[in-house]
C-alpha positions as a LaTeX table, in Angstrom:
\begin{tabular}{lrrr}
\hline
Residue & $x$ (\AA) & $y$ (\AA) & $z$ (\AA) \\
\hline
Met1 & 89.20 & 83.83 & 78.39 \\
Thr2 & 88.57 & 87.43 & 79.40 \\
Leu3 & 91.68 & 89.62 & 79.50 \\
Ser4 & 92.15 & 92.98 & 81.17 \\
Ile5 & 95.07 & 95.38 & 80.94 \\
Gly6 & 96.18 & 98.16 & 83.27 \\
Ile7 & 98.83 & 100.88 & 83.20 \\
Gly8 & 100.70 & 102.20 & 86.21 \\
Tyr9 & 103.03 & 105.14 & 86.78 \\
Asp10 & 104.84 & 106.53 & 89.79 \\
Ile11 & 107.59 & 109.02 & 90.51 \\
His12 & 109.53 & 109.95 & 93.66 \\
Arg13 & 112.32 & 112.39 & 94.31 \\
Phe14 & 115.62 & 111.40 & 95.92 \\
Gln15 & 116.23 & 111.97 & 99.62 \\
Glu16 & 119.52 & 111.69 & 101.47 \\
Gly17 & 119.76 & 109.12 & 104.23 \\
Arg18 & 117.05 & 106.72 & 103.05 \\
Pro19 & 117.64 & 103.25 & 101.61 \\
Leu20 & 116.85 & 102.81 & 97.92 \\
Lys21 & 114.43 & 99.96 & 97.27 \\
Leu22 & 113.32 & 99.13 & 93.75 \\
Gly23 & 111.28 & 96.09 & 92.84 \\
Gly24 & 111.62 & 94.88 & 96.42 \\
Val25 & 115.42 & 94.86 & 96.11 \\
Leu26 & 117.78 & 97.01 & 98.17 \\
Val27 & 119.99 & 98.91 & 95.72 \\
Pro28 & 123.24 & 100.21 & 97.26 \\
Trp29 & 123.16 & 103.98 & 96.74 \\
Pro30 & 123.70 & 106.95 & 99.06 \\
Arg31 & 120.22 & 108.33 & 98.39 \\
Gly32 & 116.85 & 106.66 & 98.60 \\
Leu33 & 113.46 & 107.94 & 97.53 \\
Thr34 & 111.17 & 110.12 & 99.57 \\
Gly35 & 107.68 & 108.91 & 100.30 \\
His36 & 105.20 & 107.90 & 102.96 \\
Ser37 & 106.04 & 104.19 & 102.54 \\
Asp38 & 109.43 & 102.79 & 101.50 \\
Ala39 & 108.86 & 104.70 & 98.21 \\
Asp40 & 109.53 & 101.69 & 95.97 \\
Val41 & 108.54 & 103.48 & 92.77 \\
Leu42 & 108.71 & 100.31 & 90.67 \\
Leu43 & 106.38 & 98.29 & 92.88 \\
His44 & 104.03 & 101.28 & 93.15 \\
Ala45 & 103.73 & 101.48 & 89.36 \\
Ile46 & 103.15 & 97.73 & 89.15 \\
Met47 & 100.48 & 97.85 & 91.86 \\
Asp48 & 98.67 & 100.68 & 90.06 \\
Ala49 & 98.77 & 98.64 & 86.83 \\
Leu50 & 97.33 & 95.58 & 88.60 \\
Leu51 & 94.61 & 97.61 & 90.33 \\
Gly52 & 93.77 & 99.38 & 87.08 \\
Ala53 & 93.47 & 96.14 & 85.15 \\
Ala54 & 91.13 & 94.81 & 87.84 \\
Gly55 & 89.03 & 98.00 & 87.89 \\
Leu56 & 89.92 & 98.53 & 91.55 \\
Gly57 & 91.01 & 102.16 & 91.52 \\
Asp58 & 94.56 & 103.12 & 92.42 \\
Leu59 & 97.17 & 102.68 & 95.10 \\
Gly60 & 96.22 & 105.83 & 97.00 \\
Gln61 & 92.63 & 104.63 & 97.42 \\
His62 & 93.75 & 101.39 & 99.08 \\
Phe63 & 96.77 & 102.72 & 100.98 \\
Pro64 & 96.18 & 106.45 & 101.56 \\
Pro65 & 99.45 & 108.40 & 101.81 \\
His66 & 98.12 & 110.38 & 104.80 \\
Asp67 & 97.22 & 107.23 & 106.79 \\
Pro68 & 99.81 & 106.66 & 109.55 \\
Ala69 & 99.24 & 102.89 & 109.22 \\
Tyr70 & 101.27 & 102.99 & 106.00 \\
Ala71 & 104.14 & 105.18 & 107.20 \\
Gly72 & 107.32 & 103.39 & 106.18 \\
Ala73 & 105.29 & 100.46 & 104.81 \\
Asp74 & 107.15 & 97.72 & 102.97 \\
Ser75 & 105.90 & 97.83 & 99.38 \\
Leu76 & 106.34 & 94.06 & 99.03 \\
Gly77 & 103.68 & 93.67 & 101.72 \\
Leu78 & 101.45 & 96.11 & 99.86 \\
Leu79 & 102.02 & 94.14 & 96.63 \\
Arg80 & 100.88 & 90.97 & 98.40 \\
Arg81 & 97.69 & 92.74 & 99.48 \\
Val82 & 97.09 & 94.04 & 95.94 \\
Arg83 & 97.49 & 90.49 & 94.62 \\
Glu84 & 94.84 & 89.36 & 97.15 \\
Leu85 & 92.48 & 92.15 & 96.01 \\
Val86 & 92.97 & 91.14 & 92.38 \\
Arg87 & 92.26 & 87.49 & 93.21 \\
Glu88 & 89.18 & 88.45 & 95.26 \\
Ala89 & 87.94 & 90.23 & 92.13 \\
Gly90 & 88.22 & 86.89 & 90.27 \\
Leu91 & 91.33 & 87.80 & 88.30 \\
Glu92 & 94.86 & 86.41 & 88.01 \\
Pro93 & 98.01 & 88.18 & 86.80 \\
Leu94 & 99.32 & 86.83 & 83.49 \\
Ser95 & 102.24 & 89.17 & 82.89 \\
Val96 & 103.87 & 92.41 & 83.97 \\
Asp97 & 106.19 & 94.63 & 81.95 \\
Ala98 & 107.84 & 97.57 & 83.70 \\
Thr99 & 110.38 & 100.28 & 82.99 \\
Val100 & 112.36 & 102.20 & 85.59 \\
Ile101 & 113.45 & 105.65 & 84.41 \\
Ala102 & 116.55 & 106.82 & 86.28 \\
Gln103 & 119.67 & 108.74 & 85.38 \\
Glu104 & 121.33 & 107.11 & 88.37 \\
Pro105 & 122.16 & 104.67 & 89.91 \\
Pro106 & 123.15 & 102.03 & 87.36 \\
Leu107 & 120.38 & 99.43 & 87.61 \\
Ala108 & 121.33 & 96.70 & 85.12 \\
Pro109 & 123.04 & 94.50 & 87.75 \\
His110 & 119.89 & 94.57 & 89.92 \\
Leu111 & 117.23 & 93.89 & 87.27 \\
Pro112 & 117.34 & 90.06 & 87.49 \\
Ala113 & 116.76 & 90.17 & 91.28 \\
Met114 & 113.89 & 92.63 & 90.82 \\
Arg115 & 112.34 & 90.37 & 88.19 \\
Arg116 & 112.66 & 87.29 & 90.43 \\
Thr117 & 111.19 & 89.11 & 93.44 \\
Ile118 & 108.20 & 90.48 & 91.53 \\
Ala119 & 107.50 & 87.13 & 89.86 \\
Arg120 & 107.63 & 85.33 & 93.21 \\
Glu121 & 105.26 & 87.77 & 94.90 \\
Leu122 & 102.76 & 87.61 & 92.04 \\
Gly123 & 102.93 & 83.83 & 91.69 \\
Leu124 & 104.30 & 84.12 & 88.16 \\
Glu125 & 107.17 & 82.53 & 86.27 \\
Glu126 & 110.13 & 84.84 & 85.69 \\
Thr127 & 109.34 & 84.72 & 81.97 \\
Gln128 & 106.02 & 86.45 & 82.75 \\
Val129 & 107.74 & 89.47 & 84.31 \\
Asn130 & 110.00 & 91.94 & 82.56 \\
Val131 & 111.85 & 94.84 & 84.15 \\
Lys132 & 113.89 & 97.32 & 82.12 \\
Ala133 & 115.87 & 100.43 & 83.03 \\
Lys134 & 116.23 & 103.54 & 80.91 \\
Ser135 & 118.08 & 106.78 & 81.52 \\
His136 & 116.42 & 110.11 & 80.87 \\
Glu137 & 119.31 & 111.21 & 78.65 \\
Gly138 & 120.06 & 114.18 & 80.91 \\
Leu139 & 116.68 & 115.79 & 80.21 \\
Gly140 & 114.46 & 117.35 & 82.89 \\
Ala141 & 114.32 & 116.56 & 86.60 \\
Leu142 & 114.88 & 112.83 & 86.08 \\
Gly143 & 117.81 & 113.55 & 83.78 \\
Arg144 & 119.35 & 115.78 & 86.44 \\
Gly145 & 119.18 & 112.86 & 88.87 \\
Glu146 & 116.50 & 114.42 & 91.08 \\
Gly147 & 114.41 & 111.25 & 91.29 \\
Ile148 & 113.21 & 108.04 & 89.72 \\
Ala149 & 110.02 & 107.19 & 87.81 \\
Ala150 & 108.52 & 103.89 & 86.73 \\
Leu151 & 105.93 & 102.74 & 84.20 \\
Ala152 & 104.20 & 99.37 & 84.25 \\
Val153 & 101.66 & 97.37 & 82.28 \\
Ala154 & 99.83 & 94.39 & 83.78 \\
Leu155 & 97.78 & 91.79 & 81.94 \\
Leu156 & 95.15 & 89.91 & 83.97 \\
Ser157 & 92.79 & 87.07 & 83.10 \\
Arg158 & 89.43 & 86.21 & 84.62 \\
Arg159 & 89.62 & 82.96 & 86.57 \\
Ser160 & 87.24 & 80.20 & 85.60 \\
Pro161 & 84.36 & 79.88 & 88.07 \\
\hline
\end{tabular}
């Protein structure tokens, strides 16, 4: 079995008046994240990890942030397309591990739903997906609550011919 690993990272600043979506889950909070799409920083990091593991570049190459076709795009739809690209490359996701870095809002109650949503979209068991949340301990822009970042690692395997 041939294995491939990829790392993803994304960061977005908060913006008043936008919904906050993380891991495909709507998180009740008065501020969402700014971005060309729905700015789901967690799914963006996961997609970059998947694309990286497959040697398929990065999110911006496939869904350019200046392309009006992706304005307000639902990141779950983009994740489905990334999964298709990975499969077309002859690879299958085996596992995903991700960390959301946010001073606020409290995310622990929403992590199981994020995990379920990501697993479903990738065709994985929930045990193959892990989502954690960490604060930034008051340090820097993230610690001041100016935005949210996410890190992800994806493990892929080559499908048998």
